[in-house]
C-alpha atoms as one frame of an Amber mdcrd trajectory, in Angstrom:
protein
  23.587  -6.059  70.636  26.271  -6.274  67.349  25.495  -5.096  64.159  27.551
  -4.750  61.059  29.154  -0.649  60.681  30.487   0.629  57.839  31.857   4.000
  60.180  35.750   4.652  59.044  38.142   3.232  61.947  41.468   3.730  61.892
  43.896   2.960  64.863  47.440   4.423  64.403  50.559   4.604  66.567  54.308
   5.515  66.269  54.002   6.722  62.608  51.815   3.242  61.450  48.686   2.328
  60.951  47.560  -0.563  63.278  44.181  -0.868  61.851  41.935   0.940  58.763
  38.421  -0.770  57.860  34.895  -0.206  56.965  33.669  -3.483  57.503  33.690
  -3.547  61.518  31.353  -5.406  63.827  29.673  -2.453  66.465  28.961  -3.967
  69.756  26.539  -1.909  71.979  26.225  -3.179  75.860  23.863  -1.041  78.333
  25.976   1.871  79.794  28.727   1.611  77.810  30.037   3.506  74.474  30.293
   1.140  71.535  33.258  -1.309  70.958  33.950  -1.701  66.901  35.590  -5.552
  66.196  37.911  -5.612  63.403  38.000  -8.022  60.967  41.445  -9.651  60.575
  42.076  -8.845  57.455  41.723  -4.801  57.500  44.781  -5.035  60.860  48.051
  -4.872  59.551  49.844  -8.362  59.105  52.539  -9.130  61.619  51.403  -6.664
  64.410  49.292  -8.999  66.795  50.566 -11.465  69.140  48.712 -13.465  71.513
  48.731 -12.243  74.797  48.369 -14.120  78.581  45.194 -14.493  80.207  41.640
 -14.668  79.359  38.339 -13.103  80.398  34.732 -14.778  80.603  31.858 -12.385
  79.484  28.164 -13.883  80.407  26.834 -12.967  76.578  29.968 -13.226  74.404
  31.744 -15.937  75.479  35.313 -16.281  76.223  37.664 -13.647  75.159  41.060
 -13.866  74.634  44.122 -11.045  74.355  46.335  -9.725  72.115  49.824  -7.053
  72.059  50.148  -4.831  69.665  54.244  -5.519  68.373  55.738  -2.529  66.652
  59.597  -3.055  66.738  60.753  -2.608  69.677  57.669  -1.547  71.286  55.248
  -3.429  72.800  51.776  -3.036  73.643  50.291  -5.597  76.194  47.284  -6.693
  76.389  45.716  -3.489  74.112  43.320  -5.936  72.117  40.724  -8.639  72.424
  39.030 -10.923  70.550  36.434 -14.158  70.662  37.443 -17.153  68.728  34.251
 -19.212  69.847  31.901 -16.331  70.666  27.794 -17.242  71.726  25.623 -17.794
  69.116  24.200 -14.460  69.444  27.572 -12.859  68.921  28.521 -14.989  65.935
  29.587 -12.032  64.216  32.330 -11.821  66.322  34.392 -14.577  65.613  38.443
 -13.460  65.285  37.389 -10.218  64.980  39.555  -7.764  67.174  38.741  -5.016
  69.644  41.127  -2.486  71.095  41.097  -0.189  73.946  41.761   3.329  72.793
  43.805   4.616  75.373  47.060   3.362  74.247  47.497   4.547  70.923  48.854
   7.872  69.494  45.034   7.812  67.197  41.891   6.365  67.192  39.094   8.090
  64.859  35.461   7.349  63.821  34.857   9.090  60.709  37.621  10.943  61.189
  36.858  12.404  64.878  39.542  11.634  67.374  37.906   8.811  70.005  37.903
   9.126  73.739  38.395   6.119  75.907  36.599   4.660  77.962  36.807   5.859
  81.490  37.835   2.616  84.171  40.445   0.195  83.398  38.627  -2.917  82.361
  36.554  -1.251  79.420  36.956  -0.800  76.129  34.513   1.434  74.367  35.104
   4.487  72.162  34.051   7.531  73.245  32.532  10.149  69.930  30.745  13.742
  69.995  27.657  11.929  68.608  27.036   9.599  72.374  26.141  10.958  76.089
  27.405   8.880  79.044  27.257   8.897  82.129  28.748   5.562  80.723  30.138
   2.917  82.999  34.419   3.253  84.216  33.202   6.648  85.949  33.760   6.747
  89.476  31.098   5.167  91.292  29.374   3.384  88.772  30.860  -0.154  89.728
  27.533  -1.182  90.839  25.307  -0.350  87.727
């Protein structure tokens, strides 16, 4: 499910605000904390670079990946987006979601985010949520 969200999302790294929005699209999937997709206008210009690889979500469509480049620092494949999402997820078009773990600070309404466990999952966990969430040991078959 994708829904507009007015929570305040901030992503920072090395003293640079990567994104700051109150206009995200919140995606909730079974056994996952939400992922927040940020409109391009609320991402600092010039920091995103297309990364290699693609993946396919049976519900959302084909994802492309993004690096964040801060001078000499490259955070590889830390964001993803759906340039041509399925009709049910049209609200995600060109918005970018980010993994929380690579960044120094990711917040939702001022609360620091705990990254969803697992290597592939991009959910953001806050104190208002309870698990267990996919990505913990033993959850591969969920």
